C-alpha positions, 0 to 999 in steps of 0.5 A, spaced: 212 658 064 205 659 068 199 663 066 199 670 068 192 670 074 186 673 070 179 675 073 173 675 069 167 680 069 161 678 067 157 684 062 151 686 060 155 691 054 161 687 053 164 692 048 162 698 053 165 695 059 172 692 055 173 700 052 172 701 060 177 697 063 182 698 057 182 705 058 182 706 065 187 701 067 191 701 061 190 694 058 191 692 051 186 688 047 188 682 046 183 678 043 175 679 042 170 673 041 163 673 039 161 673 046 167 676 050 174 680 050 181 678 053 184 685 056 191 684 057 196 687 062 203 687 064 201 682 070 194 680 068 188 679 064 181 681 065 176 677 060 169 681 059 165 676 058 157 677 055 152 674 060 147 670 056 142 674 053 135 671 056 139 673 062 141 680 060 134 682 058 133 681 065 138 686 068 136 693 069 142 698 069 140 705 071 143 711 069 147 712 072 148 705 074 147 703 082 154 701 085 153 693 087 157 692 093 154 686 096 158 681 092 164 677 095 169 679 091 172 686 088 177 687 083 183 692 085 187 695 078 194 698 078 193 705 075 199 710 074 195 716 077 188 716 080 186 723 078 188 722 070 184 715 072 178 718 075 177 723 068 178 716 064 173 713 067 168 718 067 169 719 060 167 711 059 161 711 063 164 710 071 166 713 077 172 713 082 171 717 088 173 723 090 181 724 092 178 726 098 176 718 099 183 715 097 187 711 102 194 709 103 197 702 104 203 698 103 206 702 098 200 704 094 194 710 094 187 707 093 180 710 092 174 705 090 169 707 084 164 702 080 165 701 072 159 703 067 155 697 070 155 698 077 161 693 079 165 696 084 172 696 083 178 699 087 184 703 083 191 704 085 196 709 084 204 707 086 205 712 093 
């Protein structure tokens, strides 16, 4: 059996980002190490990995965080309900854009947002 697909998000605050993704995307905490948390979903895993302390010390996270849109990769995560995910994201320091920004394609409705460190994420509910 092949391993599940996974993605790695590098974080200044591993615990805060892990809590955001676990709550918003319904991922279960599978493993916690000294510098990472592995979150597990039905079809994928998400690893939240700490940035080395010397590098993290030079990174400023604004409050609220500024969106980091100039990266070549964007996570797209399934959620059961965008409206509920929007409330959960907000409670955990992130944002999912207003419902007016939602769009539909290939059997899902989607909306972009960002995690507590400004990484852009797209959330998708079944259409």
